[in-house]
Structure formats: C-alpha cells, structure tokens
N, C-alpha and C positions, 0 to 999 in steps of 0.2 A: 128397845129401839136404840140404835147407835146414832149419834149426831156427828155428821161430817160436814165439810164445807165445799162449796163450789165457788172458787175465786173469792173466798172470804165470806160468802153468804151461807148461813146454816141451812142444811137440808137433813132429812131423816131417812133411815132405813127401816125395814120391816122388823128388825130384831138385832140380835147380837150374833157374832160368829160363834160356831161351836167351840166349846171349851177344849183346851189342850187336854188330852187324856180321854176324851169322850169318844164314843163310836161316831164315825163319820156318817151323816145321813146318806142313805141310798139315793141314787139319782138316775134319771134317764134323760140324756141330752142327744141332740141330733148331729150326726157326723156328715161329712161332705157328700157321702153316697146316700144320704137320707136314712141310714140305719140308726138304731138307737144304741147308745153307748152308756155304760155305767161303770162304777168302780170295779165290779167283777171282771170287766174286760181287761183290766190291767193288774190282775192278781199276780202276786209275787214280785211286784215292783213298788218302789216308793212313788207316790203320785203327787206332783206339785200342781196345784190348781192356781193358775194365773187368771184371775177373774177381772175383766175389764168392761167398761160401759160399751165401747164400740171400737173395733179395729180401725175405724175411719177417723181417728183422732191421733195427733202426734204422740201423746204420752202412751196411749194404748199400743200403738205401732212400735214405739221404742221398747216397751217391755217385752213384746213378742220377739223382737229382734234380739234383745239381750239374752233372754232365756234360750232362744234358738242357738246362739253361740255357745252357751254353757251345756247344752245337751247333745252336742255332736258326737261325743264318744262315751255316752252313758248307756250301759245295758241294764243297769239296776234300777233305773228311774225313768219316768215319763213326765213330760210337761204338757198339761192340757190348758190351752188358751180358750177361755170360756167367755162368750159375749152374747148379746141379743141380736147380733148381725145374722142375716140369713147365711146358711151354709155355702151358698153360691158366692156371696160376697167374701166370706172368709177364705174360700178357695182361691178366688182371684187375688186377694191380698197376699196370701202365702206364696202363690206362684210368682207374682210380680216381685216380691221381696226375696225370693229364693229360700223360703223357710221350709226346711225339710226335717227338722229335729224337734218340732212341736206338733201337737195334734190340736186342731181347732174344733170346738164343739159349740153348738148353738142352742139357745133357749127358744127356738122357733116354735116348737109344739106346745111348750108349757113353761110357765114361770115358777113351777114348783121348786126347782133347784134354788132359785133366788130367795124364795120364801123360807125354805127349809134351812138354808145356810145364813139367813138373816141379812141378805145382801140387796134386797129389792128396794130401790129408792122410791119413797112414797110421796114425795112432794118436790116442788121446784121444777126447773126446766128439764131435768133428766129423769123425771118421774117415769117409772116403768122399766128403767134400765138397772143394771147391777152397779153397785159401788165397786171401787177398785180394792181388791184384796188378794192376799196370797194365803193359801191353806195347803199344808202338807199332810198327807195321809199315808200311814204305813201300817200294813196288816189290819186295815179297817179302822184304825185309831187316828184321831187328829193329833199330830205331833208338833205343829207350829201354825200360828196364825198371825197375820198382820192386816188390820183394817187401815188403809191409807187415809189419814184424817182429812187431807185436802185432796180432793179428787183429781185435780190437775197435776199433782205431784207423782213422781215415780215411786214404786215400792222400794224397800231396802233390800236390794239384790244380794248384797254381801251377807246379811243376816239370814235370808231365805236359803241361800246356797250353803251356808255353814250349817244350818239346821238340817238340810237335806243330807249332809255328810259327803 
C-alpha cells in the first residue's frame, strides 16, 4: 500500500503502482457512450494514463487541460483521463473546457482498475476514489509511473512528457 497525503494528512491506497518494465494490467473502463474501453483499444499507440480523483476539482481539471494542450498534434500517443466521475459528468466537463485531445474514461461500472493499479484510496475523506498518478504504457509494458505524494499537487508534467518521448 502507498502512503500519500491529503493536505498533509496521511491516507493510504490499496497497493503500489505497477513496476516500470512490468506488463500493464488489463482493464475495462467506461467511455462517454457507455462502451467499455481497454488498453487494446489503443493498440499501436503510447498510452498516458492521467488518473485523477475527480474532474470536479481544480487540480484534476488543470491536469486534464495541461495534457489536452500537449496532445493536440500527437498521432503516436493518446492521453486517457481516468476518474470515478460518471461518463456524463466527464463529457460535460470536456465539452465546457473544450478538451478534444484527451479521452475521458470512468470507473463507473467497476473499481477493478483502481485496485489492479494500486490506486484505490482506502481511507480518509476520499476513500473509494483514485489517487493522483501518471502511468505510461507502451506495447503493453509500463514505461513510466508517478504516484503524486500530495493529492492536491499536480503531477510532474515535464517528466511525464519527456518519458512519453
């Protein structure tokens, strides 16, 4: 289990992020049209998983906007913004923000993704949501991870984008 903080108060996750070099766990998340999406749907692309607790917070919204800016001309990669928000709320957020270069996916149907990736917050006021993390997957392998230690902080965009290439 990883120990992270929420405004300085320690909280825990269900596990650790997958190790760099390991196989990325398969997943099934819910898209805006309520279809299921997994890593196989993005075959042939580098996949940046921008995992956030909820797009309805300033930090989560900022990270979605930042990656949207950086994916406007990328054909080799896709950014998946993953949260526990309902797909309908994710869609409204992306439409209102003009986000067209990221794909929002929801844990609406199952928390298996959060458990398999070690991201499920297990205590504190955000229990049941995902911790903030960045994971990059290429050819089914984890190539980069960042567990943001203080959940209200933004991820290291420069490091993630450099790792993405």
